[in-house]
N, C-alpha and C positions, 0 to 999 in steps of 0.2 A: 724950668717949670717945676722940677721936683726938688729943688733946693729948699731945705727947711720943712718939707712936707712929710706926711705920714702915709706910707704905701702898704697895703695889705695884699698878699698873693695867696689865694686859695690853691691848695695842691702845690704849695711852694717848694716842696722837696723833689719834685719831678725835674725832668731835663730842662723844661722851659723855665721853671721857677728859679733854678740855680743859675742859669745863664742870664736871666733877667736881673737877678740880684747882683751878680758880678758886674753887669753893665751899669746898673744904677750906681754902684759903689765907685766905679772907675770914672764916671762922667759927671756925677752930681754929689751934693752933700745933703742927703735926706735926713730928716729928723729921726724917723723910725722906718725900718723895713720889717713888717710883720709877716712871718711865715706861719701859715695856718694849714695844718695837715693832721692826719690821724695816725701816722706811723712814727712812734717814738724813736725807733732805731734809725730811720732815715733822718730825723731831725738831729739826733746825736751826731751822725756822720756829717751832716751839713754844717753843724756848728764847728767842726774841726777846721773847716775851710773858711767859714764866714762867722767870725766872732767879734766883729767891730762893735763899738759901743751902741751904735744905732740899731743893731739887730735884735729882734724879739722872736721867740719861738713859742707858739701856742698849739697844744694838742687839741684837736677838735675835728668834727666831721661836718660837711656842708648839709648833712641831713638834720643837724641839730640847730634849729633856728635860734633858740635862746642863747646858745654858746656863740654863734655868729654875731648876734646883736651885741653881746658883751664885748667881744674882741674888736668890733668895728667902731667902738666909741673913739671919737677924735680922729678918725681916718679921713684923709683927703681923696685918695685914689685907690680903687680896687681893681686888680686883675684877677678875673675868675678863670683859673686854669684847672681846677679840680674836676675830674670826670672819670667814669669807667669807659675805657677806650677800645678794648680788645673786641673785635667784631664777633668771632666765634663764641667767646665767653658771654657776650651780651645775648646772643641767640639762645644759649642754653640756660641763662640766668636772667630772664627778662625783667622781673620785678626789681632785682637789685640794681640793674642799670637805670630803671625808671626812678627809683628812689634817690639815686645820686644825681643823675643828669637833669631830671625834670624837677623833682621836689627840691633838690639842692639849689637849682637856679632860682626857684621861687623864694627860698630862704635867703639867698644872697641879696635879691632885690628888696625884700622886706627889711633886712638888717641895714641896707644902705639907705633906704628911705627914712627909717627911724633915726638913724645917726646923721642925717643930712650930709652924706658923703658928696663930694663935688662931682666926680666922674667915675664911671664903672665901664670897663671893657671886658666882655666875655669872649673867651676863645672858642671858636667853632671849628668846623672841619668840612672838607669837600664832600664828605659822606652825608652831610645834612642837605645837600642839593639833590632833589629828586631821590630821596632815600629808598633803598630796597632792603636795608638791614635795620635791626632794632637800634643799634648804636646811632646810626644816621638819623633815624626817626626821632629819637630822644633829643638829639642835638638840634634838630629842626624846631621841635617844640621849645627847647631852651632859647633858641634865637628869637622865636616869636614872643616869648615871655619878656625878654630883655627889651625888645623893640617897643612892645605895648606899655612897658613900665614908664616910658616917657610921657604917656598920657594920664598916668595915675599919680605922677609926682606933684601935680597941682602947683601950689606956691613954693613947694620944695625946690631947691636949686639942683637936685641930683639929675644928671643925664646919663643915659645908657647907650652904648654902641656895641657892635659885634665885629670881631676880626675872624675871617675865614681863610684858611690856607690849606695846602696839601701836605703830603708826607714829608716829615722832617728827617733829613739825613742823619743817621747815627743816634736818633733818640731811642730810649728804651722801648723794646718791642718792635722796632722797625726792621726792615729786611737786611740792612747792611750789617748790623751786629750778628744777625742770624747766619748770614752767608760767611762772615768772618769766623764764627765759631766752627762751622762745618769745615772750612778750609784748614783751620788750626788743628782740628781733630783728625785730619787726614782723610776726609771723605773722598769717595771715588767719583761722586757726581753731585751736582747742585740741583735741588728741586725748584722748578718754576711752575706756577699754577697754569699759565696759558701763554702760548707763543706770541700772542698779539697784545697782551696786557700792557697798559700804559698807566703812568702815575705822574702827578705834579711833584716837583722836587724842590725843596727849599732848605737852606742851612738854618740851623738853630739861631745863629746870630742875626741872619736876615729876618727871621720871624720876630725876634726880640726888637730889632730896630724898627720894623714895621709897626708893631704895637706902640712903641714909644712915640713915633711920629704921629700916630692917629689920635693920641690924647690931645695933641695940638690941633689936629684937623677937625675933630668931631663937633657936630652940633647936637647929636643924640638921635638915635633911631636908624642910623646907617649900618649896613653890613659892608665892611671894607674887605676887598679882595686884591691881593697883590698880583702883578704880572710876573709869573715865574716860569721857568722852563719845565718841559715834560721829559720823561725818559721811558724807555721800554725796559721792562723787568729783565727780559732775556739779554738785552745789551749790558745791563748792570752785572748779571751773572757772568757773562763772557769777559767783561772788563776785569772783574775781581778774580776770576779763576779761568784764565784762557786755556789751560791744559786739561780742565776737567770736563766730563760729559754733562750735558743738560738732560734732566729727567722731567717731563711734563706730568704733573701730578693732579691737575684739575683744580677748578675754582673752589674755594672754601665756602662754607655756609655764609650767605649774606654778602658775598664779595662781588664787586662789579668788574667788568672787563676794562672799562675806562671810567675815570672820575670826572665830575662836573663841579664847577665852582659858581658859574653864573648860568642858571637854567634859561632856556629860551622863553619859558612862560613868564619869567621875570624881566624880559627885555624891555617892557614898557616902563620899568622902574630903574633900569640900569644905566649908569653914567660912566663914561670912560675918561680917565685922566692919563697923564703921561706914563705913570708907572703903576697904576692900580685902577680898579673898578670900584664903584660904589653902587650897591643895591639899596635904593631908597625904600622906605616903608610903603606898603600898599594902603595902610590905614591913614586917615587924616589926623593931624595933631591939632588940638584945640588952641595951643598957645603960639604956634608959629607956622611958617610956610613949609611945604614939602618940596620946595625947590632946592635941589642939591647940585646945581650947575656950578656953584662956587662954594668952597669949603671955608672953614674958619681961618685958614692960612692964606686965603685969597687965591688959591689955586683954582683954575678953571677946567671944567669937564664938559662933555657933551653927551647927549643921550645916544645910545647905540641904536642901530637899525632894528626894527621889529623882527623877532625871530632869531636874533643873535644869541649864540650859546658859546660859552667859554669852557671847553672841556679838554681833558688831557690828550685826546686823539687829534682834535683840530687845532691845537695850540701851534702857532707858527714857529715856536722856539723849542727844538728838541736838543738834548745833550748827546754828543758823540761819546764813544767809549772813553776816549782820553778825558773829555770834560767831566764825565762821571767820576773818574778817578781823582781829578782835581777837586771836585765837589766833596768827595769823601775825605780828602786831605784837609780841606777847609773845615769840615765838621769836627775834626779832631783838635783844631786849634783852640 
């Protein structure tokens, strides 16, 4: 699907962008992979690892619509990964989060439509489901913008979908590198926010593979949610540092005890497939049906029961301490 194509990744120097680039180069022969981000140092560092002839690096911010429109010229597929993601930072700097996550989403949509891009997938987060923090709220708005964009494309061929998943093992800013840093520095205890806190858990490669597959599955307007395991933060701490004490430090500003990926209020629009869920749009599309029981790969799903909710507490799959360590090892590969 990606052979001979031009692919643009916003926020491409982040953990996801680098792994996505590596996977594309290993499995396909793209014409161009365009890395679009605002940090020149990170781009320089990424170029040391990825300097193939198809690679292109453009400095720019998703807040800049004119620049986005310029670099999206001739692009076939867009992965929108750029975002301000730190929950406490968003609480203290709300307008900066809004400018990047909401205005930036609008700019990506506009640039894609102007350039007649084929398909766009925006990365979302479990925090966008029933959000209680500003980061989650901005990503919910972003999700709604990308879904509604399918109704404004008109005769344009561009289609937009969203991928939503949970915490990525080992990504920048995640809990595993934080715990590792404390352990390596000889800390006497590991801080845990709450003894009952749970999170969804996915490796970076699994997240990349899920996005790649959904470019083939998508009709446009769906939110794709993978079936992934949950873990208890306290189990993770004990698995990584079995000899250290655990200190309960309290929930941070804007933090949830458990995360949700498919809210019960959306159960009327949620379809279950073998390895994922699809949340169909609540709005009607003028150009096609809202029936998502069969996807573009001819995979079949069924509507979940009313009131169904997929959250990190009621998830039937939880990782043991050993499995958590195995997941951490996978994340380093």
